[in-house]
C-alpha positions in Angstrom: -7.9 21.3 41.4 -9.5 24.7 40.6 -7.2 27.7 40.3 -6.2 29.5 43.5 -7.2 26.4 45.6 -10.7 27.7 46.1 -13.4 25.4 47.6 -15.1 23.6 44.7 -18.7 22.7 45.5 -19.5 21.7 41.9 -20.7 18.2 41.0 -19.8 18.3 37.4 -16.0 18.0 36.8 -15.0 18.8 33.2 -12.2 17.3 31.2 -9.6 19.1 29.2 -9.8 22.5 31.0 -8.7 24.1 34.2 -11.6 26.1 35.5 -11.1 29.5 37.1 -12.8 30.6 40.3 -15.0 32.8 38.1 -16.1 29.8 36.1 -16.9 27.7 39.1 -18.9 30.6 40.7 -21.0 30.7 37.5 -21.3 26.9 37.2 -22.6 26.6 40.8 -24.8 29.7 40.9 -28.5 29.2 41.7 -29.8 32.7 41.1 -33.0 32.8 39.0 -31.5 35.3 36.5 -27.7 35.3 36.1 -25.9 37.5 33.6 -22.3 36.8 32.7 -20.4 39.9 31.8 -17.5 38.4 29.7 -14.5 39.8 28.0 -13.6 38.7 24.5 -12.1 35.2 24.4 -13.1 34.6 28.1 -14.7 31.2 27.2 -18.3 32.3 27.4 -19.6 29.2 25.5 -17.5 26.8 27.6 -18.7 28.4 30.9 -22.3 28.2 29.8 -21.6 24.5 28.9 -20.3 24.0 32.5 -23.5 25.4 33.8 -25.4 22.9 31.7 -23.2 20.1 32.9 -23.8 21.1 36.5 -27.6 21.0 36.0 -27.3 17.5 34.5 -25.1 16.3 37.3 -27.7 17.5 39.8 -30.3 15.4 38.1 -32.0 17.8 35.8 -33.5 16.0 32.8 -32.0 17.0 29.4 -35.4 17.8 28.0 -35.8 20.5 30.7 -32.9 22.5 29.3 -33.1 25.0 26.5 -30.0 26.6 24.9 -30.7 29.6 22.6 -28.1 31.1 20.2 -28.3 33.6 17.4 -26.6 31.6 14.6 -26.3 28.1 13.3 -22.5 28.3 13.7 -23.0 29.2 17.4 -25.4 26.3 17.8 -22.8 23.8 16.4 -20.0 25.3 18.6 -22.2 24.8 21.7 -22.9 21.2 20.8 -19.2 20.5 20.3 -18.2 22.3 23.5 -20.6 20.3 25.7 -19.0 17.1 24.3 -15.5 18.4 24.7 -15.9 19.2 28.4 -17.2 15.7 29.0 -21.0 15.6 28.7 -21.9 12.3 27.0 -22.9 12.7 23.3 -26.2 10.8 23.8 -27.2 13.4 26.5 -26.1 16.3 24.3 -28.3 15.1 21.5 -31.3 15.2 23.9 -30.7 18.8 24.8 -32.7 21.4 22.8 -30.0 23.7 21.3 -31.6 26.1 18.8 -31.3 29.4 17.2 -33.9 32.0 18.3 -35.4 31.7 14.8 -35.7 27.8 14.9 -37.1 27.9 18.4 -39.7 30.5 17.5 -40.7 28.6 14.3 -41.3 25.4 16.4 -43.3 27.2 19.0 -45.5 29.0 16.5 -46.2 25.7 14.7 -47.9 24.5 17.9 -50.5 27.3 18.0 -51.1 28.2 14.3 -53.9 26.8 12.3 -51.9 26.2 9.1 -48.4 26.0 7.9 -46.7 29.2 6.8 -44.7 29.4 3.6 -41.0 30.0 4.2 -39.1 32.6 2.1 -35.4 32.0 3.1 -34.1 33.5 -0.1 -34.2 37.3 -0.3 -35.3 37.2 -3.9 -38.5 35.4 -2.8 -39.4 38.5 -0.8 -39.0 40.9 -3.7 -42.5 40.5 -5.1 -44.4 41.3 -1.9 -41.9 44.1 -1.3 -42.6 45.5 -4.7 -46.4 45.4 -3.9 -45.6 47.2 -0.6 -43.8 50.0 -2.4 -46.8 50.4 -4.8 -49.2 50.6 -1.9 -47.0 53.1 0.0 -46.7 55.3 -3.1 -50.5 55.3 -3.6 -51.3 56.0 0.1 -48.7 58.5 1.1 -47.0 60.2 -1.8 -49.5 63.1 -1.8 -49.8 63.5 2.0 -46.1 63.2 2.9 -43.7 65.6 1.3 -40.4 64.6 -0.3 -41.1 60.9 -0.4 -39.0 59.0 -2.9 -39.7 55.4 -3.7 -37.5 53.1 -5.8 -38.0 49.6 -7.1 -34.6 48.4 -8.3 -32.9 45.4 -6.6 -30.7 47.5 -4.4 -33.6 49.6 -3.1 -35.7 46.5 -2.4 -32.8 45.1 -0.4 -32.5 48.3 1.6 -36.3 48.2 2.3 -35.9 44.6 3.5 -33.0 45.6 5.7 -35.0 48.5 7.2 -38.0 46.3 8.0 -35.7 43.8 9.7 -34.3 46.6 11.9 -37.8 47.8 12.7 -39.0 44.3 13.6 -35.9 43.7 15.8 -36.9 46.7 17.8 -40.6 45.8 17.8 -41.5 49.2 16.3 -44.1 47.9 13.8 -46.2 46.5 16.7 -46.8 50.1 17.9 -49.4 52.5 16.6 -48.0 55.4 14.6 -49.1 58.7 13.2 -48.1 60.5 10.1 -47.1 63.3 12.3 -44.4 61.1 13.9 -42.7 60.3 10.6 -40.2 63.2 10.8 -38.4 61.5 13.7 -38.1 57.9 12.4 -34.6 58.3 11.0 -33.3 59.8 14.3 -35.0 57.2 16.4 -34.6 54.0 14.3 -32.1 54.8 11.6 -34.6 54.3 8.7 -36.0 56.9 6.3 -39.7 57.9 6.1 -40.1 55.9 2.9 -38.5 52.8 4.4 -40.8 53.0 7.4 -44.0 53.4 5.4 -43.0 50.6 3.0 -42.3 48.3 6.0 -45.7 49.0 7.4 -47.3 48.1 4.1 -45.1 45.0 3.7 -46.3 43.7 7.1 -49.9 44.2 6.1 -49.3 42.1 3.0 -47.4 39.5 4.9 -49.9 39.2 7.7 -53.0 39.1 5.6 -56.6 39.7 6.8 -56.6 37.1 9.7 -53.3 38.4 11.2 -51.8 35.0 10.6 -48.7 35.3 8.3 -48.9 34.3 4.6 -45.2 33.8 4.6 -42.0 34.3 6.6 -38.6 35.6 5.7 -35.4 35.9 7.7 -36.1 36.8 11.4 -39.9 36.7 10.9 -40.4 33.7 13.2 -38.7 35.5 16.1 -40.6 38.7 15.4 -44.0 36.8 15.1 -43.5 34.9 18.3 -42.5 38.1 20.2 -45.5 39.9 18.6 -47.8 37.1 19.8 -46.4 37.3 23.3 -46.9 41.0 23.3 -50.6 40.6 22.2 -51.5 37.6 24.4 -49.0 36.5 27.1 -51.2 33.7 28.2 -50.7 31.9 24.9 -47.1 31.2 26.0 -48.4 29.0 28.8 -49.1 26.2 26.3 -45.3 25.8 25.7 -43.0 23.4 27.5 -41.7 24.4 31.0 -37.9 24.7 30.8 -36.1 24.5 34.1 -32.9 26.1 32.7 -32.6 28.5 29.8 -29.1 29.3 28.5 -28.3 32.1 26.0 -25.0 32.7 24.4 -23.7 35.9 22.8 -26.1 38.0 24.8 -24.6 41.2 23.3 -26.5 40.4 20.1 -29.9 40.5 21.9 -32.5 42.7 20.4 -36.0 43.7 21.6 -37.9 40.8 19.9 -35.5 38.2 21.3 -35.5 39.9 24.7 -39.3 39.6 25.0 -39.1 35.9 24.2 -36.5 35.4 26.9 -38.6 37.3 29.4 -41.6 35.1 28.7 -39.4 32.0 29.3 -38.0 33.4 32.5 -41.5 34.2 33.7 -42.3 30.5 34.0 -42.2 29.8 37.8 -39.5 27.1 37.9 -37.2 28.6 35.2 -33.6 29.7 35.7 -31.8 31.8 33.2 -28.1 32.2 32.5 -26.9 34.4 29.7 -23.4 35.5 28.7 -22.3 38.5 26.6 -19.8 41.3 26.3 -21.2 44.9 26.1 -18.1 45.9 24.3 -19.0 43.7 21.3 -22.2 45.6 20.5 -21.4 47.3 17.2 -23.5 49.3 14.7 -23.6 46.4 12.2 -25.6 44.2 14.6 -29.3 43.9 14.0 -31.1 45.8 16.7 -28.5 44.9 19.4 -28.0 47.4 22.2 -25.8 47.4 25.3 -28.8 48.3 27.5 -30.0 44.7 27.7 -26.9 43.6 29.5 -26.5 46.8 31.5 -30.1 47.7 32.6 -33.0 45.9 31.0 -32.8 42.6 32.7 -32.4 44.3 36.1 -35.4 46.5 35.4 -37.5 43.5 34.4 -36.2 41.0 37.0 -35.2 42.5 40.3 -33.4 39.3 41.4 -30.9 39.5 38.5 -27.3 38.9 39.5 -24.2 39.8 37.4 -21.0 37.8 37.6 -17.8 38.7 35.7 -15.8 36.5 33.3 -12.6 38.6 33.0 -9.9 36.0 32.2 -9.4 35.5 28.5 -8.4 32.1 27.1 -7.7 33.3 23.6 -4.8 35.8 23.8 -1.8 36.5 26.0 -1.2 39.0 28.7 0.3 41.7 26.4 -3.0 42.1 24.5 -5.0 41.7 27.7 -3.3 44.6 29.3 -3.6 46.7 26.2 -7.4 46.0 26.0 -7.7 46.8 29.7 -6.1 50.2 29.1 -8.2 50.7 25.9 -11.6 49.8 27.4 -11.0 50.7 31.0 -12.2 47.4 32.4 -10.4 44.4 34.0 -9.0 42.0 31.5 -6.7 39.1 32.5 -5.2 36.2 30.5 -4.3 32.7 31.4 -2.7 31.9 28.1 0.8 30.5 28.2 1.6 31.4 24.5 2.9 34.9 24.1 1.0 37.2 21.8 3.1 39.7 19.9 1.8 43.2 19.1 3.4 44.7 16.0 2.9 48.3 14.8 3.9 48.5 11.2 4.0 51.9 9.6 3.9 53.2 6.0 4.2 56.5 4.2 2.2 57.6 1.2 -1.3 56.4 0.2 -3.4 53.3 0.6 -1.3 51.3 -1.9 1.7 51.7 0.4 -0.4 50.5 3.4 -1.5 47.5 1.4 2.1 46.6 0.6 2.8 46.9 4.3 0.0 44.3 4.9 1.6 41.9 2.4 5.0 42.2 4.0 3.5 41.4 7.4 2.0 38.3 6.0 5.3 37.3 4.4 7.1 37.8 7.7 4.5 35.5 9.3 5.2 32.9 6.6 9.0 33.2 7.0 8.6 32.3 10.6 7.1 29.0 9.6 3.4 29.9 10.2 0.6 29.0 7.9 -1.2 31.7 5.9 -4.5 30.0 6.5 -4.3 31.0 10.2 -4.0 34.6 9.2 -6.8 37.2 8.8 -6.8 40.7 7.4 -9.7 42.4 9.0 -10.6 45.7 7.2 -12.7 48.5 8.5 -15.1 48.2 5.6 -15.2 46.9 2.0 -13.8 50.0 0.4 -10.4 49.0 1.7 -10.5 45.6 0.0 -9.7 46.9 -3.5 -6.1 47.9 -2.7 -5.7 45.0 -0.3 -6.8 42.3 -2.9 -4.6 43.9 -5.5 -1.6 43.8 -3.3 -2.3 40.2 -2.2 -2.5 39.1 -5.8 0.8 40.9 -6.7 2.4 39.1 -3.7 1.0 35.7 -4.8 -1.0 35.3 -1.6 -4.3 33.5 -2.0 -7.3 34.7 0.0 -11.0 34.1 0.6 -13.5 36.9 1.2 -16.6 35.3 2.9 -19.2 36.8 3.4 -18.0 40.2 2.3 -17.2 39.2 -1.3 -14.5 40.5 -3.6 -14.5 44.1 -4.8 -14.9 42.7 -8.3 -18.5 41.7 -7.5 -19.8 45.0 -6.1 -22.4 47.0 -7.9 -20.4 50.1 -8.4 -17.4 48.1 -9.8 -19.6 45.8 -11.9 -21.1 48.9 -13.5 -17.7 50.2 -14.6 -16.8 46.7 -15.8 -20.0 46.6 -17.8 -19.1 49.8 -19.6 -15.6 48.5 -20.3 -17.1 45.2 -21.6 -19.5 47.0 -24.0 -16.8 49.4 -25.2 -14.3 46.6 -25.8 -16.9 44.1 -27.1 -15.5 41.5 -24.7 -18.2 40.2 -22.4 -16.9 36.7 -22.9 -13.8 37.6 -20.8 -16.1 37.3 -17.8 -16.3 33.6 -17.1 -18.7 33.4 -14.2 -22.4 33.2 -15.0 -23.3 34.9 -11.7 -21.0 37.8 -12.4 -22.4 38.3 -15.9 -25.9 38.5 -14.5 -24.7 40.9 -11.8 -23.1 43.2 -14.5 -26.4 43.4 -16.3 -28.1 44.3 -13.1 -25.5 46.9 -12.2 -26.0 48.6 -15.6 -29.7 48.7 -15.0 -29.2 50.1 -11.5 -26.5 52.8 -12.0 -27.6 53.5 -15.6 -31.2 54.1 -14.4 -32.6 51.9 -17.2 -35.6 50.9 -15.1 -36.1 47.6 -16.8 -39.2 45.8 -15.3 -38.0 43.2 -12.7 -39.4 40.1 -14.6 -37.9 41.3 -17.9 -34.6 42.1 -16.2 -34.4 38.6 -14.8 -35.0 37.1 -18.2 -32.4 39.4 -19.8 -29.8 38.5 -17.1 -30.3 34.8 -17.7 -30.0 35.2 -21.5 -26.9 37.4 -21.2 -25.2 35.0 -18.8 -25.8 32.2 -21.3 -25.0 33.9 -24.6 -22.6 36.7 -23.7 -24.3 39.1 -26.1 -23.8 42.3 -24.1 -23.7 44.4 -27.3 -27.2 43.3 -28.0 -28.2 44.5 -24.5 -26.5 47.8 -25.3 -28.4 48.3 -28.5 -31.8 47.2 -27.1 -31.8 49.0 -23.7 -29.1 51.7 -23.7 -28.5 53.0 -27.3 -30.7 56.0 -28.2 -33.2 55.1 -30.9 -34.3 58.7 -31.8 -31.4 60.5 -33.6 -33.3 63.8 -33.3 -32.8 63.6 -29.5 -29.6 63.8 -27.5 -28.4 60.4 -26.3 -28.9 59.4 -22.6 -26.0 60.1 -20.3 -25.2 56.4 -20.1 -25.2 56.0 -23.9 -23.1 59.1 -24.5 -20.7 57.9 -21.8 -20.3 54.5 -23.5 -19.8 56.2 -26.9 -17.1 58.3 -25.3 -15.3 55.1 -24.1 -15.7 53.5 -27.5 -14.2 56.5 -29.3 -11.3 56.9 -26.8 -7.7 56.4 -28.0 -6.4 52.8 -27.6 -3.4 54.2 -25.9 -5.4 56.3 -23.4 -4.8 55.5 -19.7 -7.6 53.5 -18.1 -7.6 55.7 -15.0 -8.1 58.8 -17.1 -11.0 57.2 -19.1 -12.7 55.7 -16.1 -12.4 58.9 -14.1 -14.2 60.8 -16.9 -16.8 58.0 -16.9 -17.4 58.7 -13.2 -17.6 62.4 -13.8 -20.0 62.1 -16.8 -22.2 59.7 -15.0 -22.1 61.7 -11.8 -21.5 58.4 -9.9 -21.0 60.2 -6.6 -24.5 61.8 -6.9 -26.0 58.4 -8.0 -24.4 56.7 -5.0 -25.8 59.3 -2.6 -29.3 58.8 -4.2 -29.1 55.0 -4.1 -27.7 54.7 -0.6 -29.8 57.0 1.7 -27.3 56.6 4.5 -24.3 58.9 4.2 -21.8 56.3 5.4 -23.0 53.7 2.9 -22.7 56.2 0.0 -19.2 57.2 1.2 -18.1 53.5 1.2 -19.2 53.2 -2.5 -17.4 56.4 -3.5 -14.2 55.3 -1.8 -14.5 51.9 -3.3 -14.6 53.5 -6.8 -11.6 55.7 -5.9 -9.7 52.6 -4.9 -10.7 50.9 -8.1 -9.3 53.8 -10.2 -6.1 53.8 -8.2 -5.1 50.2 -9.1 -5.3 50.9 -12.8 -1.9 52.4 -12.6 -0.3 53.2 -16.0 -2.4 50.6 -17.9 -4.5 51.3 -21.0 -8.2 50.4 -20.9 -7.6 47.0 -22.7 -4.6 46.2 -20.5 -6.6 47.0 -17.4 -9.6 44.9 -18.6 -7.3 41.9 -19.1 -5.8 42.5 -15.7 -9.2 42.5 -14.1 -10.0 39.2 -15.7 -6.7 37.8 -14.4 -7.6 39.1 -10.9 -10.9 37.4 -11.0 -9.4 34.1 -12.0 -6.8 34.4 -9.3 -9.5 35.0 -6.7 -11.4 31.9 -7.9 -8.3 29.7 -8.0 -7.0 30.5 -4.5 -10.1 30.7 -2.4 -10.5 27.2 -1.1 -7.7 26.1 1.2 -4.4 27.3 2.5 -5.4 30.9 2.0 -5.8 33.8 4.4 -9.1 35.3 5.3 -10.0 38.9 4.1 -13.1 40.2 5.7 -14.7 43.2 7.4 -14.2 43.5 11.2 -18.0 43.5 11.7 -18.2 40.0 10.2 -15.5 38.6 12.5 -17.4 38.3 15.8 -17.1 34.8 17.3 -14.1 34.0 15.2 -10.4 33.8 16.1 -7.1 33.6 14.1 -3.5 33.1 15.1 -2.5 36.3 13.3 -4.8 39.3 12.8 -3.8 42.3 10.7 -5.8 45.5 11.1 -4.9 47.8 8.1 -5.3 51.6 7.9 -5.6 52.2 11.7 -5.7 55.9 11.0 -7.6 59.1 11.6 -11.0 59.0 9.8 -11.2 55.2 10.0 -10.8 54.5 13.7 -12.9 56.2 14.8 -15.1 57.1 11.9 -16.7 60.5 12.5 -20.0 59.1 11.1 -20.7 56.8 14.0 -20.9 57.2 17.8 -17.5 56.9 19.5 -18.7 53.9 21.7 -19.6 51.9 18.6 -16.2 52.7 17.0 -14.4 51.6 20.1 -16.3 48.4 20.1 -15.5 47.7 16.5 -11.8 48.2 17.0 -12.0 46.0 20.2 -13.7 43.2 18.3 -11.1 43.3 15.6 -8.1 43.3 17.9 -9.4 40.6 20.2 -9.7 38.0 17.3 -5.9 37.5 17.6 -4.3 34.6 19.4 -0.6 34.8 18.7 0.1 38.0 16.8 -1.8 41.3 16.3 -0.4 43.6 13.6 -1.6 47.2 13.4 -0.8 48.9 10.1 -0.8 52.7 10.6 0.7 55.8 9.0 4.2 56.8 10.0 2.9 60.4 10.5 1.8 60.5 14.1 -0.9 63.1 13.3 -2.5 60.6 10.9 -2.3 57.7 13.3 -5.5 56.6 15.1 -5.7 57.7 18.8 -6.8 54.1 19.5 -3.2 52.9 19.3 -2.1 55.4 21.9 -5.0 54.4 24.1 -3.8 50.8 24.0 -0.6 52.0 25.9 1.4 49.2 24.3 4.8 50.4 25.7 3.4 51.4 29.1 1.8 48.0 29.8 4.7 45.9 28.5 6.6 45.4 31.8 3.5 44.3 33.7 2.5 42.1 30.8 5.9 40.4 30.7 5.5 39.5 34.4 2.0 38.1 33.9 3.2 36.2 30.8 6.0 34.5 32.8 3.5 33.5 35.5 1.3 31.9 32.9 4.1 30.0 31.3 5.1 28.6 34.7 1.6 27.8 36.0 -0.8 27.1 33.2 1.3 24.6 31.2 0.9 22.1 34.1 -2.3 20.2 34.2 -3.4 19.4 37.7 -4.6 16.0 38.9 -8.4 15.5 38.5 -10.8 12.6 38.6 -9.4 9.3 37.3 -12.0 7.9 34.8 -12.2 4.1 34.3 -12.7 1.9 31.3 -15.3 -0.5 32.4 -18.4 -2.4 31.2 -21.9 -2.6 32.6 -21.1 -5.9 34.3 -18.4 -4.2 36.4 -20.7 -1.7 38.0 -21.3 -3.6 41.3 -17.6 -4.3 41.9 -16.7 -0.7 41.1 -19.3 0.7 43.5 -18.2 -1.6 46.2 -14.6 -0.5 45.8 -15.7 3.2 46.2 -15.9 4.3 42.6 -18.6 6.8 41.6 -20.8 7.2 38.6 -20.6 10.4 36.5 -24.1 10.8 35.0 -23.1 13.4 32.5 -20.2 11.5 31.1 -21.6 8.0 31.5 -18.4 6.7 33.1 -17.2 5.4 36.5 -14.4 7.4 38.2 -12.1 7.2 41.2 -12.5 10.3 43.4 -9.4 12.5 44.0 -7.3 11.2 46.9 -8.4 7.6 46.8 -5.8 4.8 46.3 -5.8 3.7 42.6 -4.2 0.3 43.1 -7.6 -1.5 43.5 -8.8 -0.1 40.2 -5.7 -1.1 38.1 -7.6 -3.4 35.7 -9.8 -0.5 34.7 -7.2 2.2 34.5 
């Protein structure tokens, strides 16, 4: 029976879960637009699956249901969840469960005259982006002051990121004036150059007939939203969906919102979407909390909101702390207790990293697997000391999708200088890393090798390991009457350095001579991105310790081999908090929860609160907060969790959960039968469950007559 003995009017009865009253209210709701305001771990996907099951149980055809998600992973989770709660797999296969991008691509194919080339790889988009930079330079460099355009790989990537952000917000559909350029960074978070390049890129992509020549990531969603914006009647050609479901609604952006609105506008369509306003973070493409809080209500007056407050991921102790931290109701029905550990350290980041390793070893000593553990860092600059400490502790780790510090441009540049000076490019075993080192030398050394030539050089260097040839051809000064370039003189300095000189001293002088801080600020136009690079370099210098340059070079090679050897299985996850949404781990460690990190002064406080909330709520059994012993350096977020003050109430709630939720109540009794048994079963009073494709005995009916099928 449902929790709290409430009246259950639902027709779909799931297996394997005990529904809460909140879930049943959502499952049986018939409002045209229903928004579910859910807490982290509150079974958003399961609850949406219940709503689908209810529609099917009431006779809705599977082809009339559309389920939209933002990632392929979310699509697969929804597919599995529907089967897990009891919807027959043949019916689940008939449902349309798609990402916004796949749905948009299918819809556009119905109305376009020709196929459109797909550019899923970011490298495929570099040539048109280069052409866009050239056009923007010719058209605007004289009329707009202080414009700076770059054509290296990093700059092209940043241009592509900027145009994605503008598309997600549907900015490029609007008319613009040169006079408005001064406000684009404040309004959209992109520079004037990035905005103008995005405009030219779209002109190239769309061509003369305004039908795209190619599409990259997110372009299908944007193009469909753009078509709807230009001609809403075109959408009438699409299928009528009776029920549209959308998961992770906190990731909604303007383009996706316009598509959803067009679907809801169909006369017989009902919409149910679930999200958590507190999971909108600054790393999300175009996502804003306004969609859940106001936009739907402004667009559809009949919009109703229902809460999903009870988490099924973590226990009462974290639930009460998150309630205190976010100032919103959070409950838990988890019987397993979640421990919150606050581990402290004195000294610098290296000591904090050692504290992380000790927390992992404590977890292992208790008999728990390291593969169920995740270290979620604020940003990638912290991974240098963390990775080094994990290796020293013999703890294997994986770093998807963040990547190891050894593969970042700023570190690859320093590794390239060391390889040239020591004439030991062969120590780098990976072909991809060799190519990346060459690219980093071009980027940070400002060599400006033409893209086609650079690609050929990268391939050749990766194959033959002739980095000194690269130095002589592209870096070494040819004219002895002129002073060598900064990069050349820096490499010569390293070559001439004493074999016994400390690596940290040499590399720090390399950074000073190259003005790496200034280069980072020039390459990364956003202050925070540049600060991450600078702090990453500082972390790299700090792990050199007392080693000479050759010793440190050998140590880096060993570090890379360690990372490769231990990244497949039975290893922990090391990643940025921003990449962890939708995931969960038995043990989550949040390092460096300190002033300047949580919250960062470079972002709005609301975004910082959400980032911390996302990280903390990934935990299922243990949350470890690693923070300075000095109270003045400790993040105020820990105090706001009120760990001690909520402990007594959490203990009471935890005991309640242990006593109640471990017991599975009686439900329908499903029968093992064949098609030939249907008439007998029906005569005896059994009923047919359409969604599960099974006969069952209703609750309260005598089971004796059905013994042969039990």
